[in-house]
N, C-alpha and C positions, 0 to 999 in steps of 0.2 A: 403399209399405211392404210390399206383398204378397210380394216375394221374401224379405224378412227374416223375415216370419211363416212363410212356407212352409218356409224353410230350417230354422228352429228346430223347427217341428212335425215335419218329416221326421227330424231328428236325434234328437229325443226319442222319436219313434215307432219308431225302429230297435230299441229295447230290446224292444218288443212283438213284433217280428218274430223276434228271437233267441229269445225265450221260446216263441213259437209253434212253431218248428221245433227247439227244444232244441239250439242250435248252440254250446253252451258250450265243448265240447272243442276247437273250432277256434281258440279264443283262447289256447290254451296256448303256441304258438310265439311269439306277441306278448309274452306274459308273460315268457318266457325271454329274449327280446331286451331287454325293458325292464330286467331285472336286469343284463344284460351292459353295456348302455349306461350305466346308472347307475354301475356300477363304473368304466367308462372315463372318465366325467365327473369322478368323484372324483379319479382319477389326474391328469387334465388340470388340475384346480384346484390340485393340489399343485405342479405344475410352474410354473403361472402365478404362484402365490404366492411362489415362490422368486426371481422376477425383479422383484417389486414394488418393491424398494429402489431400482431404477434409475430409477423415475419421478420421483425427487427431483433428478435430475441435469440441471437447466436444459434446454438444447436437446435433449439426448439423451432426457430425460424426456418432452418433448413428442412427439418422434418415436416413442418406445416406446409412448406412450399412443395416438397416432394409428394406429400399426400394430396395436396391440392391439385397438382397436375394429374395424378392418377385418378382422383375422384372426378375431375373435370372431363377426362377422356371417357371414363365409364358413364358419366351422366350424358355426355353427348351421344355415345353409342346407344344407350338405353332410349334416349329421346328419339333417335332416328328409327329404331325398331318399333317403338310404340306408335309413331306416326304411320308406319307401313302396315302394322297389324290393324289399326283402326280404319285405315282406308282400303283394306283388303276387299270388302264386298263391292265397292264401286270400281276398284281396279279390275276385279274379276269380270264385272259387267262390261267394262271398256275392252278387255281382252276378247270377250265373246263377240262384241261388235266388230272388232278387227277381223276375227276369224270369219264372221259372216260376210264381211266386205270382200275378203280375199278369196274365200273358198266357195261362197254361196250356200254354206251350211248354216241354217238358222238355228240358233241355240234356243232350246225350250227350257223354261224355268222348271226345275225339279228340286223340291226342298231337300231331299236326300242327297242329291248331287251337290247342292249348295252347302249343306253341312259338311259333306266330305271335302269340298274344296277349301272351306274355312279351316277345317282340321289340318289338312295338308299344309296350308299356308302357315298356320301357327307352328306346326311341327318343323317346317323348313326354317322359320324364323328362330325357333328355340334352338335347333341344332347349330345354326349359324352363330347365334348369340353366345352360347356357352363355349363353342369352339373358339370364338374370338376372345372370350374372357381368358381362357387357358393360354392362348397365344399372347395376349396382352400382359399377362403375369410374367411370362418368359421375357418378353420385350422390355418390360419395366425393370426386371433384374439386370438385363444387359445394359440398360440405359445408365446405370451407375458407372459403367466403364466406358460407354460410347457417347454419353451425353444426352441432354434433353431433346435436342434437335432430332437425333436418331429416333428417340421414342415417339415424338410427335409425327414425324414423317411416316415411319413404319406402321404405326397404329392407324393412321389415316388411310394408308394404302390397303392394309388388311381389311379394315371395316368396309371400305369402299367396294372391294371385291365381293364380299358376301352380300352386301346390299344390292349391288348391280345384278348378281345372280338372281335375287328374289324378284326382280322385274321381269327377267326372262322366264322364270318358272311358270308364270301365268300361261304363256304360250305353250310351253313344254307340256303342261298338264292337259291343255285342250288338244294337244297333238297325241295324247295317249301315252306319254312318257311317265313311267313311275319315278319315284324319288331317286332311286339308284341311277337310272339313266339320266335324270336331270343333273345330278352331281357330276356324272361323267361328261355331260355337255359343258358344264362350267369349267371342268379341268381342261378340256380340249379347247375352250374358247375363253381363256383367262382374260385376254385383252378386251374382248367385248364386254364382259361382266365388269371389269375394272373401270372402263370408260363410263358406263352407265352409272356405276356407284360414285365415281368421282364427280360427275355432273351434279348428282343429288347432294353429296356431302359438301361440295364447295358452295352450292346454292344455299345451304343452310349455315355453313360455318362462317362464310365471309360476312353476311349480314349480322350474324350474332356477334361476331368479334368487333365489327365496326359500329354496331348499335344503330344500323339503318332500319328503322321500324318498317317502313313501307316495303323495302326489298325483302325483309324477313317474312312479312305476311304474304307477299307474292310468291316467294319460293315455296313455302309450305302449301299454299293454296293450289298451285298449278304444276310445279315440277314433278311430284310423284305420279300424277295422272298422265302427264305428257310422256314421261319415261316409260310408263307401262304400255301406252299406246305405241310409242315408237319402237320399243323393244319387241313387242308382240308382232308388229308389222315386219320388222327386220328378220325375226325368227322364221315366220311363215314364208316370207319371200326368198330367203337364202338357205334355210335348213330343213324345211318341211316338204314332204312329198305330196301334201294335200292341195297345194295351190296349183291349179291348172296352168299349163304353159300357154 
């Protein structure tokens, strides 16, 4: 249970870090994104509602419902990764602040390094995204035999693992780990990655499904940054050799 306890402690402790360095202004872009995404979701729900009558058309209804579940899962997955890509520059900054706080190594801005970090993050996200798509296709086929609940649960867990790994990769990169070693860390610490991803996915999924606008806006605005801070702190404290004893 240690990874579970450590994960939640680091996530909750990230608030203390934000207050310590007064990083509030850096959450503004995420807040703006949250509002824009909420408006786009409302528009998507309107379009989806206009096709609801077709679900009563026997065979066509079954096909529409099956396609709808698949498209919804894909849209949710895409939505999560788009958020993370757009927030990458600020998450990188937060990770550097955590490294500075724990190791005393002050990060200096370098445009070449910044571009390299962005490219790495996008590459990680792309590999994770297309790997998930391939897995989701297999899971979708199996769902015809194992049911919709199997599909929903497994896709949720799979996507959460990859998303959770993306939060840890900020610290892994700062620690000098290449992408191969980063993926190795993810394989060896599946539960850590899964917990971080589940926190993010549930924070987005529950408000979206329940229609709670305020909670939806808060989740997008704060959870990705808090998870980045918490995951980076946990990585440097538990797995890096750069933190002095």
